N, C-alpha and C positions, 0 to 999 in steps of 0.2 A: 275891639278889632285893632290890628296893627296898621301902621302906615303902609306896609307892604300889601296888606289886604285891600286897602283903599286904592292903592296904585294899580293893583291887579284888576280890581273891579272896574276902575275908570278905563283901563286898557281894553278889557273885554267888551265893555259897552261901546267904546269908540270903534272898535273893530266890527262889532255887530251893526252899528249904525252905518258905517262906511260900506260894508258888504251889501246890505239890503237897500239902504236909501241913496247911496252915492254911486253904486255900481249896478246892481241888478234892476232897480226901479227905473232909472233913466233909459236903460237899454230896452227893458220890457215896454216902456211907453213908446219908444222909437219904433219898435216892432209893430205895435198895435196901430199907431198913427199912420203907418204905411199901408194899412189894409182898409178894404171897404167893410161896411157893416156885415154884408153877406159873407165875406171871407172870415170875419171874426166869429161867426156862428157856424162855419163849415166844419163838418166832421168827416173823416175819411171812411168811417163805418159806424154802425149803431153802437158798438162797444167802446168807442173812443170819445174823448171829450173835445169840444171846440175850445178855441181861445176864450170865447165868452164864458164857457163853463169854468175854465181855469181862473179867469179874473174874478168871477163870483166866489169861487172856492178860496182864492188867496185873500179876498176881502173878509170872508167868514173866518178863516183861520187866524189872521192877524188880529181881527177884532176879538175873537174868542180867547186866544192864548196870551195876548199882550194887553189889549185895551180893557176888556172886561175883567180879566183875572187880577191884574195889578191895580185896577181902579175899584175892585170889589163891587162890580156891577153885575146885575142879573144877566145870565147868558141867554140870549134869544136866538141863537143860531139854529137854522134849519138846513143842515148839511145836505140831505137828499135833494132839496130844491136847487142847490148849487149845480148839481150834476144833471138834474132833470130838465133844466131850462133849455129851450132850443131857439129862442129868439126873445125879443122884448126890448131890452136896453140897447142903445147905440153904442158904438165903440167909445165915443166921447163920454157918454154917461157912465159906462163901466170904468173908464180911467178916472173920471172925476170922483166916483164913489170910492175907488181904491186909494186914490190920492188923499182923500179926506181921512180915511182910516189910517193911512201911513203917517199923516200929520199928527194924529192922536197918538199913534205908536211912538213917534219920535219924542213927544212930550213925556211919555212913560219912560223911555230909555234915558232921557235926560235927567230924570230924578231918582232912578233906582240906586239903592245902596247895597253894601255888602249884606246887610241883614235881609233885604228883599231877595237877594239872589240865593241865600241859603235857606230861606223860609220854605216850608212845605206848603203845597197847594194841590188842589184837585182840579184838573181840567179835562173835560171830555171823558171822565171816568178814570183817568190816569193820575196816580199819586206821584207828583214830581216836586222838584225844588224850582225856585224862580230861575235859577241858572239854566235848568233843563228847558223851561218854557222859552226863554230867549233864544237859546241855541236851536231849539226845534223850529221856531218861526223863521230864523235866518236861513237855516238849511232848507226848509220846506219852500221858502220863497225862491231861493236860488234854483232848486230842483224844477219848479214849475216855470220859472223864467226860461230855463233851458228848453223846456218843451215848447214854450211859446216862440222862442227864437227858431227852433227847428221847424215848426209849422210855418212860420213866416218865410223862412228860406225855401221851404217846399212850395208854398203858394206863389212866391215872387220870383223864384229861380235866380237869386242874386246873393252875393256876399253882403252881409249887413255892415261890414267895415268897422266893427267894434275894436279890432286889434291892429289897425293900420300902422300904428306907431311901432309895432314890433318889426314890420317890414323895413324900417329905416335903420335897424341895427344889424350887426353881424351875427347876433344870436337869434336864429329863427327857430 
């Protein structure tokens, strides 16, 4: 591999960590911490997911696609249970569980190499490369963070204030 490959790998992993761990995760946590346990498990209808379901789902996804796959661990994910739950864990417990998984994922991202990113792997029946797995998790996390932010705004009827700094510039 060339120096350019190593630099590009480092940049990709730095951007991935930043997007998921420095932007989406703190905002997602802020949303959930502003809600009651009842609100975390609220569903607008039977076909929709609660924030609790989304937190279980994100935990399962990150654990499966990053932690288990790159650590060569057996995958014990039970995806239907993530969406079937209607109560059980408190908001704090859900955040703690996801936080612990994200800590493990950060360690994985800290050690990945060019070779890891171009290596083929099979996850959830998909034949992908390591790069695909990382990209999938970051994109997937951001997608569901957006849903959690929307549900939080709906339940609380307030601006979450995540972009206040943009109001201080002339570029709105």
